All heavy atoms as an XYZ file, in Angstrom:
517
protein
N      11.645     -2.002     31.124
C      11.306     -1.617     29.772
C      12.520     -1.424     28.930
O      13.526     -1.912     29.071
N      12.558     -0.703     28.052
C      13.575     -0.505     27.046
C      12.848     -0.132     25.800
O      11.650     -0.215     25.740
N      13.528      0.309     24.889
C      12.866      0.663     23.643
C      13.880      1.263     22.715
O      15.038      1.424     23.061
N      13.451      1.581     21.565
C      14.339      2.164     20.567
C      14.792      3.529     21.049
O      13.992      4.323     21.537
C      13.620      2.281     19.235
N      16.050      3.768     20.942
C      16.568      5.073     21.323
C      17.364      5.656     20.176
O      18.044      4.939     19.447
C      17.474      4.981     22.565
O      18.533      4.067     22.284
C      16.705      4.527     23.781
N      17.261      6.932     20.019
C      18.046      7.632     19.014
C      17.534      7.435     17.605
O      16.927      6.442     17.276
N      17.779      8.424     16.797
C      17.440      8.350     15.377
C      15.972      8.088     15.135
O      15.131      8.291     15.995
N      15.672      7.625     13.953
C      14.288      7.297     13.632
C      14.172      5.799     13.387
O      13.383      5.349     12.592
C      13.793      8.095     12.426
C      14.593      7.815     11.160
O      15.614      7.110     11.221
O      14.188      8.305     10.108
N      14.983      5.039     14.093
C      15.012      3.594     13.892
C      13.666      2.942     14.208
O      13.409      1.838     13.756
C      16.109      2.967     14.737
O      15.904      3.262     16.097
N      12.822      3.616     14.949
C      11.527      3.060     15.280
C      10.481      3.293     14.207
O       9.402      2.726     14.249
N      10.798      4.139     13.243
C       9.844      4.432     12.182
C       9.721      3.256     11.225
O      10.694      2.590     10.921
C      10.300      5.652     11.373
C       9.919      6.975     11.989
C      10.412      8.108     11.130
C       9.341      8.574     10.186
N       9.745      9.774      9.456
N       8.528      3.039     10.777
C       8.286      2.005      9.779
C       8.543      2.633      8.409
O       8.015      3.693      8.100
C       6.834      1.485      9.871
C       6.614      0.829     11.230
C       6.530      0.534      8.740
C       5.177      0.450     11.500
N       9.342      1.971      7.640
C       9.624      2.478      6.293
C       8.397      2.332      5.417
O       7.671      1.349      5.502
C      10.772      1.684      5.659
C      12.102      2.093      6.205
C      13.103      2.280      5.076
N      14.363      2.756      5.626
C      15.483      2.078      5.583
N      15.520      0.910      5.007
N      16.576      2.586      6.096
N       8.207      3.310      4.561
C       7.075      3.280      3.638
C       7.268      2.141      2.643
O       8.384      1.819      2.251
C       6.967      4.613      2.910
N       6.175      1.557      2.218
C       6.194      0.497      1.210
C       6.268      1.170     -0.158
O       5.336      1.844     -0.578
C       4.926     -0.345      1.330
C       4.849     -1.439      0.266
O       5.732     -1.500     -0.604
O       3.901     -2.224      0.322
N       7.376      0.981     -0.841
C       7.595      1.641     -2.125
C       7.497      0.675     -3.302
O       7.845      1.031     -4.414
C       8.970      2.319     -2.119
C       9.086      3.412     -1.066
C      10.455      4.050     -1.092
C      10.559      5.141     -0.027
N      11.900      5.730     -0.007
N       7.021     -0.532     -3.062
C       6.985     -1.544     -4.123
C       6.166     -1.107     -5.328
O       6.609     -1.242     -6.472
C       6.430     -2.868     -3.596
C       7.371     -3.542     -2.606
O       8.518     -3.081     -2.456
O       6.941     -4.522     -1.969
N       4.969     -0.589     -5.081
C       4.114     -0.172     -6.198
C       4.746      0.984     -6.966
O       4.693      1.018     -8.203
C       2.722      0.237     -5.698
C       1.910     -0.954     -5.203
O       2.233     -2.104     -5.563
O       0.954     -0.726     -4.449
N       5.335      1.915     -6.224
C       5.984      3.052     -6.868
C       7.161      2.569     -7.715
O       7.337      3.006     -8.854
C       6.456      4.061     -5.814
C       7.109      5.337     -6.340
C       6.194      6.077     -7.301
C       7.509      6.236     -5.182
N       7.937      1.652     -7.182
C       9.075      1.098     -7.933
C       8.595      0.421     -9.212
O       9.231      0.551    -10.266
C       9.839      0.107     -7.062
N       7.461     -0.271     -9.145
C       6.913     -0.928    -10.332
C       6.496      0.088    -11.387
O       6.708     -0.124    -12.583
C       5.720     -1.807     -9.959
C       6.125     -3.074     -9.233
C       4.936     -3.930     -8.834
O       3.826     -3.728     -9.374
O       5.113     -4.808     -7.975
N       5.908      1.205    -10.952
C       5.500      2.247    -11.904
C       6.723      2.861    -12.592
O       6.720      3.090    -13.789
C       4.704      3.348    -11.203
C       3.260      3.027    -10.958
C       2.481      2.744    -12.216
O       1.895      1.696    -12.362
N       2.470      3.657    -13.149
N       7.766      3.119    -11.811
C       8.996      3.677    -12.380
C       9.602      2.674    -13.359
O      10.019      3.051    -14.463
C       9.991      4.039    -11.262
C       9.444      5.215    -10.437
C      11.360      4.386    -11.850
C      10.235      5.509     -9.176
N       9.627      1.412    -12.977
C      10.171      0.376    -13.848
C       9.369      0.258    -15.137
O       9.932      0.027    -16.212
C      10.200     -0.968    -13.113
N       8.056      0.438    -15.034
C       7.214      0.360    -16.225
C       7.582      1.460    -17.221
O       7.634      1.216    -18.430
C       5.738      0.470    -15.836
N       7.852      2.645    -16.722
C       8.280      3.738    -17.607
C       9.665      3.424    -18.168
O       9.908      3.554    -19.369
C       8.299      5.096    -16.864
C       8.901      6.181    -17.744
C       6.886      5.494    -16.438
N      10.569      2.995    -17.301
C      11.939      2.713    -17.729
C      12.015      1.631    -18.794
O      12.882      1.681    -19.658
C      12.808      2.308    -16.531
C      13.153      3.486    -15.654
O      13.146      4.628    -16.087
N      13.463      3.206    -14.405
N      11.124      0.653    -18.731
C      11.184     -0.464    -19.665
C      10.252     -0.296    -20.864
O      10.229     -1.151    -21.749
C      10.860     -1.773    -18.940
O       9.535     -1.750    -18.449
N       9.500      0.792    -20.885
C       8.567      1.017    -21.986
C       9.321      1.219    -23.300
O      10.353      1.887    -23.343
C       7.691      2.238    -21.699
N       8.805      0.632    -24.364
C       9.445      0.797    -25.668
C       9.392      2.256    -26.114
O      10.263      2.709    -26.847
C       8.765     -0.097    -26.707
C       9.050     -1.568    -26.493
C       8.473     -2.440    -27.587
O       7.662     -1.987    -28.396
N       8.870     -3.699    -27.610
N       8.379      2.980    -25.648
C       8.226      4.389    -26.013
C       8.641      5.310    -24.871
O       8.092      6.390    -24.692
C       6.783      4.676    -26.431
C       5.793      4.439    -25.302
O       6.066      3.725    -24.347
N       4.622      5.031    -25.426
N       9.655      4.880    -24.093
C      10.103      5.631    -22.912
C      10.411      7.089    -23.249
O       9.989      7.993    -22.537
C      11.345      4.953    -22.312
C      11.903      5.667    -21.115
C      13.118      4.922    -20.561
N      13.570      5.512    -19.316
C      14.494      6.464    -19.242
N      15.057      6.921    -20.328
N      14.847      6.953    -18.068
N      11.154      7.311    -24.322
C      11.529      8.679    -24.681
C      10.296      9.523    -25.014
O      10.227     10.695    -24.655
C      12.515      8.685    -25.859
C      13.847      8.029    -25.529
C      14.520      8.624    -24.297
O      14.527      9.869    -24.153
O      15.022      7.841    -23.465
N       9.323      8.921    -25.676
C       8.083      9.632    -25.989
C       7.327      9.960    -24.706
O       6.839     11.081    -24.528
C       7.189      8.782    -26.916
O       7.941      8.459    -28.087
C       5.925      9.525    -27.301
N       7.245      8.975    -23.809
C       6.564      9.199    -22.534
C       7.204     10.362    -21.783
O       6.516     11.263    -21.300
C       6.615      7.944    -21.659
C       5.785      6.755    -22.103
C       6.075      5.551    -21.221
C       4.304      7.093    -22.072
N       8.540     10.320    -21.674
C       9.237     11.348    -20.906
C       9.289     12.680    -21.649
O       9.657     13.695    -21.070
C      10.646     10.871    -20.529
C      10.649      9.673    -19.570
C      12.066      9.226    -19.276
C       9.913      9.991    -18.277
N       8.888     12.684    -22.918
C       8.768     13.919    -23.668
C       7.519     14.702    -23.266
O       7.405     15.896    -23.538
N       6.585     14.012    -22.613
C       5.368     14.647    -22.109
C       5.699     15.278    -20.761
O       6.121     14.591    -19.836
C       4.279     13.582    -21.958
C       2.965     14.146    -21.454
O       2.964     14.769    -20.362
O       1.954     13.960    -22.126
N       5.509     16.595    -20.656
C       5.939     17.308    -19.445
C       5.243     16.801    -18.180
O       5.854     16.756    -17.116
C       5.740     18.811    -19.603
O       4.372     19.122    -19.799
N       3.982     16.403    -18.270
C       3.263     15.916    -17.090
C       3.845     14.585    -16.621
O       4.046     14.367    -15.422
C       1.766     15.767    -17.396
N       4.131     13.705    -17.573
C       4.708     12.408    -17.224
C       6.124     12.598    -16.693
O       6.497     12.010    -15.680
C       4.702     11.455    -18.439
C       3.253     11.110    -18.832
C       5.492     10.185    -18.147
C       3.124     10.312    -20.113
N       6.901     13.449    -17.353
C       8.280     13.689    -16.925
C       8.313     14.243    -15.502
O       9.124     13.817    -14.678
C       8.957     14.669    -17.893
C      10.354     15.097    -17.491
C      11.383     14.042    -17.820
C      12.796     14.579    -17.713
N      13.518     14.117    -16.575
N       7.421     15.174    -15.197
C       7.363     15.758    -13.865
C       7.006     14.699    -12.822
O       7.639     14.605    -11.771
C       6.336     16.892    -13.840
O       6.212     17.420    -12.549
N       5.996     13.885    -13.108
C       5.578     12.828    -12.186
C       6.695     11.793    -12.022
O       6.948     11.303    -10.921
C       4.301     12.156    -12.685
N       7.382     11.487    -13.125
C       8.488     10.529    -13.103
C       9.641     11.047    -12.247
O      10.181     10.323    -11.414
C       8.932     10.273    -14.542
C      10.124      9.372    -14.694
C       9.979      7.985    -14.656
C      11.394      9.896    -14.918
C      11.075      7.149    -14.816
C      12.494      9.068    -15.085
C      12.326      7.692    -15.033
O      13.411      6.872    -15.192
N       9.996     12.302    -12.433
C      11.078     12.903    -11.643
C      10.717     12.936    -10.160
O      11.548     12.635     -9.300
C      11.395     14.316    -12.141
C      12.100     14.311    -13.497
O      12.600     13.245    -13.922
O      12.145     15.379    -14.130
N       9.478     13.304     -9.865
C       9.020     13.324     -8.472
C       9.049     11.922     -7.869
O       9.449     11.739     -6.721
C       7.599     13.897     -8.370
C       7.558     15.406     -8.620
O       8.627     16.057     -8.612
O       6.442     15.926     -8.820
N       8.617     10.941     -8.644
C       8.594      9.558     -8.163
C      10.007      9.075     -7.840
O      10.233      8.432     -6.806
C       7.951      8.646     -9.210
N      10.953      9.405     -8.696
C      12.345      9.016     -8.442
C      12.881      9.693     -7.189
O      13.606      9.080     -6.406
C      13.224      9.338     -9.650
C      13.202      8.231    -10.683
O      13.526      7.099    -10.380
N      12.817      8.558    -11.899
N      12.526     10.955     -6.992
C      12.982     11.680     -5.802
C      12.428     11.033     -4.538
O      13.137     10.884     -3.536
C      12.563     13.155     -5.886
N      11.164     10.627     -4.576
C      10.551      9.968     -3.417
C      11.218      8.614     -3.158
O      11.468      8.248     -2.020
C       9.025      9.812     -3.615
C       8.417      8.924     -2.537
C       8.352     11.185     -3.584
N      11.550      7.896     -4.223
C      12.223      6.604     -4.060
C      13.561      6.777     -3.344
O      13.944      5.951     -2.529
C      12.474      5.943     -5.417
C      11.260      5.289     -6.024
S      10.544      3.959     -5.039
C      11.836      2.725     -5.115
N      14.269      7.848     -3.654
C      15.586      8.089     -3.066
C      15.501      8.671     -1.657
O      16.492      8.690     -0.935
C      16.400      9.022     -3.963
C      16.761      8.438     -5.330
C      17.417      9.496     -6.202
C      17.649      7.226     -5.191
N      14.311      9.146     -1.280
C      14.109      9.749      0.035
C      13.745      8.649      1.030
O      12.585      8.287      1.165
C      12.996     10.799     -0.068
C      12.700     11.453      1.265
O      13.436     11.317      2.223
N      11.595     12.168      1.316
N      14.749      8.114      1.721
C      14.500      6.982      2.619
C      13.437      7.245      3.675
O      12.623      6.374      3.950
C      15.806      6.522      3.271
C      16.799      5.883      2.314
C      18.063      5.481      3.057
C      16.205      4.681      1.612
N      13.421      8.421      4.304
C      12.382      8.631      5.309
C      11.039      9.121      4.742
O      10.204      9.630      5.481
C      13.003      9.679      6.235
C      13.904     10.467      5.355
C      14.421      9.474      4.329
N      10.818      8.971      3.455
C       9.553      9.408      2.857
C       8.382      8.739      3.566
O       8.440      7.567      3.914
C       9.515      9.069      1.371
N       7.324      9.504      3.768
C       6.132      8.943      4.411
C       5.359      8.101      3.402
O       5.514      8.255      2.186
C       5.238     10.069      4.926
O       4.629     10.754      3.839
N       4.514      7.225      3.909
C       3.685      6.416      3.016
C       2.790      7.316      2.177
O       2.554      7.037      1.005
C       2.847      5.418      3.826
C       2.114      4.410      2.966
C       3.065      3.461      2.238
O       3.885      2.817      2.861
N       2.971      3.402      0.929
N       2.333      8.407      2.762
C       1.486      9.344      2.016
C       2.237      9.936      0.824
O       1.700     10.013     -0.278
C       1.002     10.459      2.944
C       0.033     11.412      2.268
C      -0.526     12.467      3.213
O      -0.271     12.383      4.432
O      -1.202     13.363      2.725
N       3.494     10.333      1.034
C       4.305     10.870     -0.063
C       4.501      9.825     -1.156
O       4.404     10.129     -2.343
C       5.680     11.315      0.448
C       5.661     12.561      1.298
C       7.014     12.835      1.933
O       7.544     11.946      2.619
O       7.531     13.941      1.719
N       4.760      8.601     -0.741
C       4.949      7.512     -1.695
C       3.665      7.285     -2.485
O       3.687      7.167     -3.714
C       5.381      6.219     -0.965
C       5.384      5.021     -1.914
C       6.752      6.398     -0.326
N       2.540      7.245     -1.790
C       1.253      7.014     -2.454
C       0.935      8.129     -3.440
O       0.436      7.872     -4.540
C       0.132      6.890     -1.425
C       0.258      5.643     -0.571
O       1.052      4.760     -0.844
N      -0.523      5.595      0.487
N       1.199      9.379     -3.051
C       0.917     10.503     -3.936
C       1.777     10.434     -5.194
O       1.298     10.680     -6.296
C       1.158     11.830     -3.209
C       0.090     12.150     -2.186
C       0.412     13.374     -1.349
O       1.453     14.031     -1.579
O      -0.382     13.682     -0.447
N       3.061     10.095     -5.028
C       3.944      9.975     -6.186
C       3.503      8.847     -7.095
O       3.511      8.973     -8.324
C       5.390      9.765     -5.719
N       3.092      7.729     -6.494
C       2.602      6.585     -7.259
C       1.374      6.971     -8.089
O       1.316      6.714     -9.287
C       2.265      5.427     -6.305
C       1.482      4.314     -6.967
C       2.113      3.411     -7.798
C       0.115      4.187     -6.750
C       1.392      2.395     -8.423
C      -0.607      3.173     -7.348
C       0.036      2.278     -8.196
O      -0.688      1.284     -8.804
N       0.401      7.594     -7.436
C      -0.833      7.971     -8.135
C      -0.547      8.977     -9.248
O      -1.120      8.884    -10.336
C      -1.853      8.557     -7.144
C      -2.457      7.529     -6.206
C      -3.253      6.439     -6.917
O      -3.878      6.715     -7.966
O      -3.258      5.305     -6.420
N       0.328      9.938     -8.969
C       0.649     10.953     -9.976
C       1.291     10.311    -11.209
O       0.926     10.640    -12.330
C       1.576     12.011     -9.379
N       2.216      9.389    -10.988
C       2.887      8.740    -12.127
C       1.939      7.799    -12.843
O       1.900      7.768    -14.075
C       4.129      7.994    -11.634
C       4.999      7.359    -12.715
C       5.444      8.400    -13.738
C       6.212      6.695    -12.100
N       1.130      7.071    -12.097
C       0.181      6.140    -12.695
C      -0.832      6.877    -13.572
O      -1.215      6.386    -14.629
C      -0.536      5.371    -11.588
C      -1.459      4.270    -12.102
C      -2.029      3.477    -10.955
C      -3.449      3.871    -10.740
N      -4.153      3.081     -9.742
N      -1.237      8.059    -13.128
C      -2.289      8.788    -13.830
C      -1.775      9.817    -14.821
O      -2.561     10.473    -15.490
C      -3.216      9.471    -12.815
C      -3.943      8.447    -11.963
O      -4.374      7.413    -12.451
N      -4.054      8.727    -10.681
N      -0.450      9.968    -14.907
C       0.126     10.988    -15.802
C      -0.057     10.575    -17.255
O      -0.202      9.443    -17.589
C       1.601     11.194    -15.482
């Protein structure tokens, strides 16, 4: 046998494509400043960025951040 040893190299990375698209949509919006002026959107946006930077984020965390930003 043999197998992955050490670290979390055996973990499957969460798919962040949809979340990245949502963040990009805010970033490229003509009314970006207005959007981020809304506290609910700003909070969801900040959380989404934090999840993007968190490499070991679970798929559940990614999905929650995506839904929060999409629905903000």
